[in-house]
N, C-alpha and C positions, 0 to 999 in steps of 0.2 A: 383586565390590564392590557395596556398597549405594549407593542414590542419593546419600545423605549423603556417603559416602566419595568418590565421583566428583565431586561439587560441591566438596568441600574440596580435591581435587587440582587441579581447574581454577582455583580461586581462587589456589592457590599458584603454578601454572605462569604463569598471566597476569601476575601480579606480578613473578615471576622474569624473564620474557622481554618485559616491557612490551608486552603485548597488550591491546587494548581490544575487549571483546566487545559487539557490537551485535545486539540481538535485536528483531525485529519483534513487535508485539503479538499476532500469531496464532501465535507460538511456544507450545510446552508450558510449563506453569508452572515446571518444574524447570530449564528453560533460562533463563526470565526471572530467576530468583533468582540466577544467576551472572553476569548481564549487567551491564555498566557503564551502558549506555543501553538504554531500551527506548522504543518508539513507532511511528509510521508511517514509510514509507520515506524521505520527504523530510526529516522531523525527525532521523532517524537520520544521514542524510547531512550535515546541518548540525552535529550534535553531533560526528560524526567529523572534520569539518574543524576544529573548534575544540579537539578533544582533543589533548594533547601526545604521545601514543603514536605510534609509527612503524608499528606493525602493527595493522590493523583486521580483526577476525573478524566477518563478517556472518552471522548466523543468520536467514536469510530466503531469498529467491529471487534468481536471477541478475541481473535488472534492477536490483535494489537495490544489489547489490555493484558493479554497473557505475557507478551514480549516485554511490556513495561514491568510486570511482576518479576519476570526472570532477571532482569537487569537491576531491579530495585526490590529484592525480596523483603526488606525491612519496612518498606512503605505499604500503606493501604491503597489499593488500586480498585477503583470503582468503574464498571462499565455502565455508561449512561443509559443504554437501552439493552436490557438483557435479551431481547429478540434479535439484536443485530449480529448476525453470524456472517459467514463468508463461504459461498459454495465451493470455491476453489480450495480453500483451506481444509474443508471438511471432505473432500473427494476420496481420500485415502485414509485408511486407519493404520495403526501402528503395526498390527499383524500382517497386513498386506505388504508393508515395506519390508518387513523381516523376511517374508517369503521371496521377495524380489532380490534380496541381498544374497539369498541361497541360490537363486537363479542366475545371478550375475556376480560370481565370486571374484574378489579383487577389484571390483569397481569402486570408485569414490562416490559416495551418495551425496549429491548437492541438492540442498532444499532451498527453494525460493522462501524468502521469510514469511510469505503468505501462506503459512502452514500452522497447524496447531503445536501447542508445547509437546503434546505426546509424540507427534511425528518428529520433531526436532530431537528428541532423545535418542533416535536410532539413525541419525544422519551424520555425516562427516563434517560438513561446512554449510553455512547459510550464505545466501546471496541476496542482494536487492536487484531491482531492475536496473539501477544505475551502476552497480558494481559487478554484475554477473560476469561480463566478458573479462574484466580485469582479474577477478578471483579465479575464474575457471583457468585462464591462461597461465596462472602461477602454480596450478596443482601438478605435483610430480608425475602422476601416472596419465596415460592417454585415455583410459577407459573411465567414463563418467556416466553415472545414472542420475538423471535430472528429474526431479519431481517439484510440484506436480504439473507445472505449466508447459505444455508441449510447444506452445507459440514462442514464449520466451526462450525455451530451450533451443527451438529451431533457429531463432535469431542468434543465439549464442554460437550455435554450431556453425552458422554461415560465417560468423566472424573469425572462428577458429577452426579451420579445416584440418588442422593437424590433431585434433582431438576426436576420439570416437565417442559420441554422445548418444546414449540410449534414452528415448524419450518415452514418457507415459502419456495416455490419452486423457490428460486433464487439463484445466485451465480455467480462466475467468469467462463465464457464459455471457457476460454483458459485452466484453471486448471481442470475444470470439464470434459474436453474432453479426459484426460488421463485415461486409463483403466488398469485393472489388467494384461491384456495381454501385455501391454507395459512394465509393471514391470517384467514379466517373460522373455520377450525377452532381456531387458536390463541386467538382471541378468545372462542370458545365455552367453551374450557377455563379461560381466565384472563380473566373478564370485568372484573375491576378493574385489570388491567395496562395500562400505556401501551406502544404499539408504537413502537420505535425502529429505523429502517431505514437501510442504506447506499444512496446514489444509484446504486450499481451495480445494484440490484434493478430489475426492469421497472417502467414507470410505474404499471401496475395495482396494484402492491403499494405503491410509494411514495406514491400518492394516498390510500391508506388509513392512512397512518402519523400518529402524533402528532408525531413528529420525524423529519426526514431529515437526515443528516450524515455526516461522515467517521467512521472508527473512533474516533479521539481524541474527536470530537464527541459521539458516542454515549456513550462512557465518561464524559466530563465531565457530560454531561446527567443521566445516571443517578445519578451521585455527588453532584451538587448539588441534585437534585430532592428535594422533600418527599414525593413519592410512594414507595410501598413495594414495587410490583411492576411488572416490565418484561418485555415480550416483545422479544428482541434479534434483529433481522434482519441480521446479518452473521456472519462466521465464528464458529462455535460455541465456540472457545476464549475468546471475549469473555465468554461467559456464565460460564464458570469463574472468569476473572479478576476479574470484577465481584463474584462471590459472596464471593471472598476479601477484596476491598476493602471491601465493604459486607455484612458478615454479618447485619445487621438487616434487610436487604431481600431479595426474591426475585427471580430471574432465570430466564427460560424462553426456550428456543430456538425461533425461529419455524418452523423446519424441521430434522429430523435430517440432512438432506442438505446442510446448509451446513457442509461439511468441505472443506478445501482440502488435497488430497493432497500437493501440492508443498511447502506450509508444513510438513506433517507429516513430510517426508522427512528433516528434520534431527533428530537424536536427541542426548541429552546425551552419549552415547559418541562421537558425531561431534565434538562440541565438544572433548572431552577429547583425542581423537586429533589435532585440529588444534593444540591447545596443545602437544602432544608432538612436533609436526612430522611427524606421520605421515598426516595426512589433509587433506581439502579441496582447493580448487583456487585458485591465485593468479590473479587477474583482470588480464589484460593488454590495454590498449587503446593503439593507436598515437596519435601526437602530433596528428595531423589529426583523428581521430575525437573525442578529448578537446576539442580547440579548438572544433569545429563543434558538438558536442553541448552544450558549456558555453554557447554563445551563447543557446540558447533557454531554459536555466535562468537565465542572468543576466537575461533579459528578464522571467522570472517574478518574480525577486527585485525588480527595478526597479519592477513593477507592484504590489508588496506581497504576494508569494506567501510 
């Protein structure tokens, strides 16, 4: 089968079987083209909750599928590639966080949404990379325990000097591998380009950027800007997507190492097999986990997340 034939069959099957396909922005272009909704993990969860379909097919990683299930427990949620995990989401377990809460009594535990459902059950509020500063600024206490990404947490701390933010040594290994030397080399190669980076990058990289923001923030900035050249400091699929969206502009990868193997685990054929009922994994969460994990997501929504 050609790519076009596979895509056409997916479009036919999802309509026949009432399947809603959710694709994270880091997915391959041919997957985004057959998706009903694309975006970041939290946006996809909200879209899934509002969608009328009873079956949600997540083309992303496991914690994203779990978040969809938390917000839509009555729906069938399928993870397109069971192997697609997230090293950052899996860096801490529930028992470790419970011990940290004893070590830091009275601290508000803030969880990046890139965490497992189990971790969310013992946290006070969730944040996204786009909403972290806004939400933490509204928390009543000064003492914050921020998990798991120390780079995003460091960025939040820099924006909110009035808060005392305790960081854990966790984060995205893909974004964290980019260095200031990569920035210097990219600037040398593309002197007229603006540098747009994700706050999961280390502070030494973020401090050199013209813009720091979430994946959707980076894309919106580049699309709306009058500038014509951009160095993109997040997963390299965004370079390709932006080039399709803005063919009159030029986009360059900050580093060729900005590739997420877990996001690349999902293929177009995986999506087809899931639509045929032959692939993927149905996400199962018990009622207690859904209830407790939903609590910190609801707190995020209440604070404007």
